[in-house]
C-alpha positions as a Markdown table, in Angstrom:
| # | Residue | x | y | z |
|---|---|---|---|---|
| 1 | Met | 226.2 | 221.3 | 102.5 |
| 2 | Asp | 226.7 | 222.0 | 98.8 |
| 3 | Leu | 224.7 | 224.6 | 97.6 |
| 4 | Thr | 226.2 | 225.4 | 94.2 |
| 5 | Ser | 223.2 | 224.3 | 92.1 |
| 6 | Tyr | 221.2 | 226.8 | 93.4 |
| 7 | Gly | 221.1 | 230.5 | 92.3 |
| 8 | Cys | 220.0 | 233.7 | 94.1 |
| 9 | Pro | 218.0 | 233.8 | 96.4 |
| 10 | Leu | 217.4 | 230.2 | 96.7 |
| 11 | His | 221.0 | 229.3 | 97.7 |
| 12 | Tyr | 220.5 | 231.5 | 101.0 |
| 13 | Ile | 216.8 | 230.3 | 101.4 |
| 14 | Lys | 218.5 | 226.6 | 101.5 |
| 15 | Ala | 221.1 | 227.5 | 103.9 |
| 16 | Arg | 218.8 | 229.3 | 106.4 |
| 17 | Asn | 216.4 | 226.4 | 106.2 |
| 18 | Thr | 219.1 | 223.9 | 106.8 |
| 19 | Leu | 220.4 | 225.9 | 109.9 |
| 20 | Leu | 216.9 | 225.6 | 111.3 |
| 21 | Arg | 217.6 | 221.8 | 111.9 |
| 22 | Phe | 220.8 | 222.5 | 113.8 |
| 23 | Glu | 221.3 | 223.5 | 117.4 |
| 24 | Thr | 222.6 | 226.8 | 118.8 |
| 25 | Gly | 226.5 | 226.8 | 118.6 |
| 26 | Asp | 226.5 | 223.9 | 115.8 |
| 27 | Ile | 229.1 | 224.5 | 113.2 |
| 28 | Val | 228.0 | 224.0 | 109.5 |
| 29 | Asp | 229.8 | 224.2 | 106.3 |
| 30 | Phe | 228.2 | 225.5 | 103.1 |
| 31 | Leu | 229.3 | 225.5 | 99.6 |
| 32 | Phe | 228.2 | 228.5 | 97.5 |
| 33 | Ile | 229.0 | 229.3 | 93.8 |
| 34 | Ala | 232.1 | 231.7 | 94.0 |
| 35 | Gly | 231.6 | 235.4 | 93.5 |
| 36 | Glu | 228.6 | 237.4 | 94.5 |
| 37 | Ala | 226.7 | 234.4 | 95.4 |
| 38 | Ala | 228.8 | 233.4 | 98.3 |
| 39 | Glu | 229.3 | 237.1 | 99.3 |
| 40 | Gln | 225.4 | 237.7 | 99.4 |
| 41 | Ala | 224.9 | 234.4 | 101.3 |
| 42 | Ser | 227.4 | 234.9 | 103.9 |
| 43 | Ser | 226.4 | 238.6 | 104.5 |
| 44 | Ser | 222.7 | 237.5 | 104.7 |
| 45 | Leu | 223.6 | 234.8 | 107.2 |
| 46 | Gly | 225.6 | 237.3 | 109.2 |
| 47 | Lys | 222.7 | 239.7 | 109.2 |
| 48 | Asp | 220.5 | 236.7 | 110.6 |
| 49 | Gly | 222.9 | 236.8 | 113.7 |
| 50 | His | 224.9 | 233.9 | 112.8 |
| 51 | Glu | 228.6 | 233.9 | 113.1 |
| 52 | Ile | 230.7 | 233.4 | 109.9 |
| 53 | Leu | 233.7 | 231.7 | 110.8 |
| 54 | Ala | 235.4 | 231.2 | 107.4 |
| 55 | Val | 235.0 | 232.0 | 104.1 |
| 56 | Glu | 237.5 | 229.9 | 101.9 |
| 57 | Pro | 238.0 | 229.0 | 98.4 |
| 58 | Ala | 237.4 | 225.6 | 97.5 |
| 59 | Glu | 237.9 | 224.4 | 93.7 |
| 60 | Ser | 235.1 | 226.1 | 91.7 |
| 61 | Ala | 233.1 | 227.2 | 94.8 |
| 62 | Val | 233.3 | 228.9 | 98.1 |
| 63 | Arg | 233.3 | 227.2 | 101.5 |
| 64 | Val | 231.5 | 229.3 | 104.1 |
| 65 | Arg | 231.7 | 228.0 | 107.7 |
| 66 | Val | 228.8 | 229.1 | 110.1 |
| 67 | Arg | 228.1 | 229.0 | 113.8 |
| 68 | Lys | 224.5 | 228.7 | 114.1 |
| 69 | Ala | 223.0 | 231.5 | 116.4 |
């Protein structure tokens, strides 16, 4: 899901709400603006109990792969 058009904290809120639609164990890829936005979102999702599987550069963004808790 491309969340590069959202700033802080909306990018995290959108990611969190998106994960509510998935089953436990599902893997979801998010695109965040590179830098602090991606770091904060992945950290917050991890604190929510989701497993961060990968954080990878993707053009002008960062792809964060998450396994839903």
